[in-house]
C-alpha positions as a printed NumPy array, in Angstrom:
array([[ 32.726, -23.235, -10.547],
       [ 30.739, -20.241, -11.814],
       [ 29.385, -20.392, -15.342],
       [ 30.88 , -18.365, -18.195],
       [ 27.778, -16.145, -18.166],
       [ 28.239, -15.45 , -14.452],
       [ 31.89 , -14.585, -14.938],
       [ 31.109, -12.279, -17.856],
       [ 28.278, -10.554, -15.964],
       [ 30.506, -10.048, -12.948],
       [ 33.298,  -8.675, -15.125],
       [ 30.909,  -6.294, -16.858],
       [ 29.511,  -5.027, -13.576],
       [ 33.008,  -4.538, -12.197],
       [ 34.026,  -2.679, -15.324],
       [ 30.99 ,  -0.434, -15.195],
       [ 31.464,   0.2  , -11.461],
       [ 35.071,   1.174, -12.116],
       [ 34.093,   3.505, -14.937],
       [ 31.25 ,   5.001, -12.909],
       [ 33.774,   5.68 , -10.163],
       [ 35.518,   7.932, -12.701],
       [ 32.772,  10.416, -11.881],
       [ 35.397,  12.038,  -9.701],
       [ 38.012,  12.324, -12.482],
       [ 36.155,  11.903, -15.794],
       [ 32.593,  13.287, -15.393],
       [ 31.746,  12.873, -19.106],
       [ 32.401,   9.119, -19.043],
       [ 30.475,   8.639, -15.847],
       [ 27.58 ,  10.738, -17.116],
       [ 27.187,   8.549, -20.227],
       [ 27.289,   5.355, -18.157],
       [ 24.73 ,   6.755, -15.727],
       [ 22.316,   6.808, -18.658],
       [ 22.187,   3.032, -18.764],
       [ 20.393,   0.71 , -16.371],
       [ 23.613,  -1.219, -15.613],
       [ 25.431,   2.014, -15.009],
       [ 22.66 ,   3.24 , -12.705],
       [ 22.872,   0.105, -10.606],
       [ 26.65 ,   0.303, -10.358],
       [ 26.465,   4.001,  -9.461],
       [ 23.834,   3.235,  -6.828],
       [ 26.073,   0.598,  -5.213],
       [ 29.081,   2.914,  -5.33 ],
       [ 27.277,   5.845,  -3.737],
       [ 25.537,   3.705,  -1.128],
       [ 28.921,   2.313,  -0.053],
       [ 30.269,   5.846,   0.428],
       [ 27.165,   7.227,   2.119],
       [ 26.746,   7.476,   5.862],
       [ 24.589,   4.756,   7.4  ],
       [ 20.933,   5.831,   7.792],
       [ 19.608,   6.167,  11.355],
       [ 18.838,   2.848,  13.018],
       [ 15.31 ,   1.648,  12.431],
       [ 14.639,   3.97 ,   9.482],
       [ 12.805,   2.086,   6.749],
       [ 14.431,   2.473,   3.355],
       [ 12.705,   1.756,   0.012],
       [ 14.087,  -1.194,  -1.932],
       [ 13.518,  -2.218,  -5.532],
       [ 10.44 ,  -4.41 ,  -5.605],
       [  9.297,  -3.34 ,  -2.138],
       [  6.561,  -0.958,  -1.038],
       [  7.534,   2.653,  -0.455],
       [  7.867,   3.157,   3.338],
       [  5.024,   5.174,   4.879],
       [  5.88 ,   8.825,   5.507],
       [  4.081,  12.109,   5.99 ],
       [  5.161,  14.965,   3.717],
       [  3.462,  18.309,   3.09 ],
       [  2.093,  20.226,   0.156],
       [  3.231,  23.771,  -0.59 ],
       [  0.139,  24.9  ,   1.294],
       [  1.187,  23.034,   4.391],
       [ -1.364,  20.213,   4.119],
       [ -0.176,  16.72 ,   5.102],
       [  0.242,  14.141,   2.358],
       [  0.52 ,  10.482,   3.364],
       [  2.955,   8.657,   1.106],
       [  2.582,   6.271,  -0.651],
       [ -1.179,   6.332,  -0.033],
       [ -1.371,   9.678,  -1.842],
       [ -0.242,   7.915,  -5.058],
       [ -2.37 ,   4.76 ,  -4.656],
       [ -3.782,   3.484,  -7.906],
       [ -1.655,   5.747, -10.112],
       [  1.805,   4.954, -11.459],
       [  4.104,   7.778, -10.314],
       [  7.46 ,   9.215, -11.321],
       [  8.759,  10.822,  -8.127],
       [ 11.491,  13.397,  -8.618],
       [ 13.491,  14.76 ,  -5.7  ],
       [ 15.091,  18.156,  -6.148],
       [ 16.188,  21.368,  -4.411],
       [ 16.268,  25.027,  -5.425],
       [ 20.071,  25.175,  -5.191],
       [ 20.544,  22.16 ,  -7.502],
       [ 21.254,  23.417, -11.038],
       [ 20.838,  20.008, -12.746],
       [ 17.452,  19.64 , -11.038],
       [ 16.204,  22.927, -12.453],
       [ 17.548,  22.087, -15.889],
       [ 15.564,  18.849, -16.139],
       [ 12.298,  20.175, -14.669],
       [ 10.952,  21.635, -17.973],
       [ 11.376,  18.164, -19.483],
       [  9.525,  16.652, -16.546],
       [  6.813,  19.236, -16.998],
       [  6.474,  18.342, -20.69 ],
       [  6.392,  14.628, -19.885],
       [  3.736,  15.249, -17.207],
       [  1.548,  17.26 , -19.629],
       [  1.787,  14.48 , -22.249],
       [  0.787,  11.78 , -19.781],
       [ -1.703,  13.834, -17.763],
       [ -4.755,  11.664, -18.452],
       [ -3.525,   8.219, -19.482],
       [ -0.07 ,   7.54 , -18.156],
       [  2.38 ,   8.146, -15.394],
       [  1.864,  11.09 , -13.091],
       [  4.864,  13.184, -12.042],
       [  5.261,  14.292,  -8.435],
       [  8.151,  16.426,  -7.196],
       [  9.537,  16.423,  -3.681],
       [ 11.55 ,  19.492,  -2.84 ],
       [ 14.147,  18.906,  -0.155],
       [ 13.943,  22.588,   0.63 ],
       [ 11.895,  25.25 ,   2.345],
       [  8.426,  26.139,   1.006],
       [  9.262,  29.677,  -0.086],
       [ 12.287,  28.64 ,  -2.182],
       [ 10.359,  25.744,  -3.73 ],
       [  7.37 ,  27.911,  -4.579],
       [  9.541,  30.573,  -6.183],
       [ 11.356,  28.096,  -8.428],
       [  8.181,  26.222,  -9.46 ],
       [  6.527,  29.5  , -10.43 ],
       [  9.58 ,  30.733, -12.391],
       [  9.864,  27.462, -14.306],
       [  6.141,  27.117, -14.98 ],
       [  5.933,  23.734, -13.261],
       [  2.319,  22.642, -12.644],
       [  2.676,  18.972, -11.615],
       [  2.174,  18.349,  -7.887],
       [  5.03 ,  19.051,  -5.521],
       [  5.584,  18.184,  -1.899],
       [  8.237,  19.552,   0.485],
       [ 10.412,  17.871,   3.103],
       [ 13.237,  19.461,   5.069],
       [ 16.608,  17.982,   4.064],
       [ 18.305,  15.783,   6.646],
       [ 19.352,  12.229,   7.53 ],
       [ 15.749,  10.969,   7.506],
       [ 14.358,  12.964,   4.589],
       [ 12.244,  11.558,   1.797],
       [ 15.287,  11.093,  -0.408],
       [ 17.023,   8.826,   2.114],
       [ 13.755,   6.883,   2.674],
       [ 13.367,   6.471,  -1.083],
       [ 16.767,   4.77 ,  -1.363],
       [ 19.179,   7.696,  -1.797],
       [ 21.347,   7.754,   1.345],
       [ 24.116,   9.668,  -0.438],
       [ 21.714,  12.554,  -1.039],
       [ 22.589,  12.983,  -4.76 ],
       [ 20.116,  15.289,  -6.572],
       [ 18.208,  15.08 ,  -8.74 ],
       [ 16.989,  11.615,  -7.885],
       [ 13.943,   9.899,  -9.39 ],
       [ 11.935,   6.875,  -8.403],
       [  9.357,   5.019, -10.523],
       [  6.557,   3.764,  -8.28 ],
       [  3.901,   1.298,  -9.476],
       [  0.183,   1.829,  -8.831],
       [  0.403,  -0.526,  -5.848],
       [  3.246,   1.44 ,  -4.231],
       [  6.111,  -0.819,  -5.274],
       [  9.482,   0.683,  -6.239],
       [ 10.208,  -0.377,  -9.821],
       [ 13.441,   1.481, -10.493],
       [ 15.491,   4.513,  -9.528],
       [ 17.54 ,   7.077, -11.44 ],
       [ 20.487,   8.962,  -9.928],
       [ 21.226,  12.32 , -11.551],
       [ 19.39 ,  14.293, -14.232],
       [ 17.644,  12.921, -17.304],
       [ 19.209,  14.187, -20.554],
       [ 15.896,  15.233, -22.087],
       [ 12.213,  14.385, -22.32 ],
       [ 12.935,  11.407, -24.577],
       [ 15.255,   9.957, -21.928],
       [ 12.44 ,  10.234, -19.344],
       [  9.98 ,   8.506, -21.712],
       [ 12.497,   5.737, -22.491],
       [ 13.146,   5.201, -18.784],
       [  9.447,   4.825, -18.058],
       [  8.307,   3.148, -21.258],
       [  9.218,  -0.537, -20.62 ],
       [  7.201,  -0.413, -17.389],
       [  4.448,   1.734, -18.794],
       [  3.647,  -0.814, -21.491],
       [  3.16 ,  -3.405, -18.747],
       [  0.637,  -1.197, -17.003],
       [  2.917,  -0.451, -14.037],
       [  0.756,  -2.82 , -11.996]])
């Protein structure tokens, strides 16, 4: 017979999952729940269940596992081998697209976070699931200076490989210095403080 703690935990997860499902009928409720770790996990399970299955053999990032090797490109067309490109540096990876309004809204907060942690903390790297011209235009307009890579959107794009088969944007992944996935965040951060709070528990442990 399961313990009382197990029953309560299961009930809480079921309740959160049900509430997160209200994203389709009560966006405000779902948005608030998505700001919690429990809500994020429930939302992830819900979206993964509704998402199409990834192509057979495609390696997908899992929490606690190493980011699958992939080759992306800089805005100048140079290849970037991931996760080797981030080796030794804790990284907040943010996936976005030029047509995604919530992505563009949170990018100034990511820029501010990046500037604050430029020398001692977590680096920010964007991955635009877009074409180079559109990505470059938006980054220039928003004054974003942290590194950005590009990858054409599709069933095997970087978002899918980083654990987002449903393709919801924005989508962020916190990667440790050794390439392990620590946590993920579906949807936009509310503000710079929300970004710092999401990273902070891991940052104080050195993200190693």
